[in-house]
C-alpha positions as CSV (number, residue, x, y, z in Angstrom):
1,M,-3.3,-1.8,-20.4
2,V,-2.9,0.5,-17.0
3,L,-2.3,4.0,-18.6
4,G,-0.1,6.1,-16.9
5,L,1.8,3.6,-14.7
6,T,3.7,1.6,-17.2
7,G,6.6,2.1,-19.9
8,E,5.3,-0.8,-22.4
9,A,1.9,-2.6,-22.5
10,G,2.0,-4.8,-19.2
11,K,5.7,-4.1,-17.8
12,P,4.4,-2.2,-14.3
13,K,6.8,0.6,-13.2
14,I,6.1,1.1,-9.5
15,F,7.3,-0.7,-6.0
16,V,4.4,-2.3,-4.1
17,V,4.1,-3.9,-1.0
18,E,1.3,-6.2,0.1
19,C,-1.3,-4.6,3.3
20,K,-0.7,-7.3,5.7
21,R,-4.0,-6.7,7.2
22,C,-5.8,-5.6,4.2
23,R,-4.6,-7.4,1.6
24,R,-4.0,-4.7,-0.7
25,H,-1.2,-3.7,-3.1
26,I,-0.2,0.1,-1.8
27,A,2.5,1.5,-3.5
28,A,6.2,1.7,-0.9
29,N,7.3,4.8,-2.2
30,V,10.8,4.2,-3.4
31,T,11.8,4.7,-6.5
32,V,14.8,1.9,-6.5
33,F,14.6,-1.7,-5.2
34,P,14.8,-0.8,-1.0
35,P,18.6,-2.6,0.5
36,Q,16.6,-2.3,4.2
37,N,13.4,-2.8,5.9
38,L,10.9,-0.1,5.4
39,R,8.0,1.4,7.1
40,V,4.8,1.5,4.7
41,D,1.4,2.9,5.9
42,C,-1.3,2.0,4.5
43,P,-4.0,4.7,3.1
44,L,-6.7,2.1,3.3
45,C,-6.7,0.4,6.8
46,G,-4.3,2.8,8.6
47,E,-2.1,-0.5,9.2
48,K,1.8,0.8,9.8
49,R,4.0,-1.8,9.2
50,M,7.8,-2.3,8.2
51,Y,8.0,-4.9,4.9
52,R,11.6,-6.6,4.2
53,P,13.6,-6.2,0.9
54,D,11.8,-9.9,-0.1
55,E,7.9,-8.0,0.3
56,V,8.4,-5.4,-2.1
57,Y,8.3,-6.1,-6.0
58,L,7.5,-3.9,-9.0
59,G,3.5,-4.3,-9.6
60,W,0.0,-2.0,-9.8
61,Q,-1.7,-0.2,-7.0
62,D,-4.8,-1.3,-6.2
63,Q,-7.9,0.3,-7.6
64,A,-9.3,1.3,-4.5
65,L,-6.6,3.7,-3.4
66,G,-7.7,5.8,-6.1
67,K,-11.6,5.6,-5.7
68,Q,-11.0,5.4,-1.3
69,H,-13.9,3.4,-0.6
70,R,-14.1,3.4,2.9
71,N,-17.2,5.0,4.8
72,M,-16.7,7.5,8.4
73,S,-17.8,4.8,10.4
74,E,-14.9,2.5,9.4
75,H,-12.4,5.3,9.8
76,Y,-13.3,6.1,13.0
77,R,-13.8,2.4,14.4
78,V,-9.7,2.2,12.5
79,F,-9.1,5.4,14.6
80,R,-10.6,4.0,18.3
81,E,-9.3,0.2,17.9
82,R,-5.2,2.1,17.1
83,R,-6.0,4.7,20.3
84,K,-6.8,1.6,22.4
85,V,-3.7,-0.1,21.5
86,S,-1.6,3.1,22.2
């Protein structure tokens, strides 16, 4: 049983999407099912993507989001890659 995220044991209460880059489940930051595309920023890899409504579902956030297991060298590498693209 996940405490704090469920009303009953095993029933998720938050909308999540799967990051297209790192494949982690991240919160979609919506309280109702979205009728149109929405933009979600992944706090783990920094990817900013648009997600269709069929890619949003009830689920659980990845456990790594609470711990933020990303070292600073990875953070700077991603930052440098993003600056080159812009």
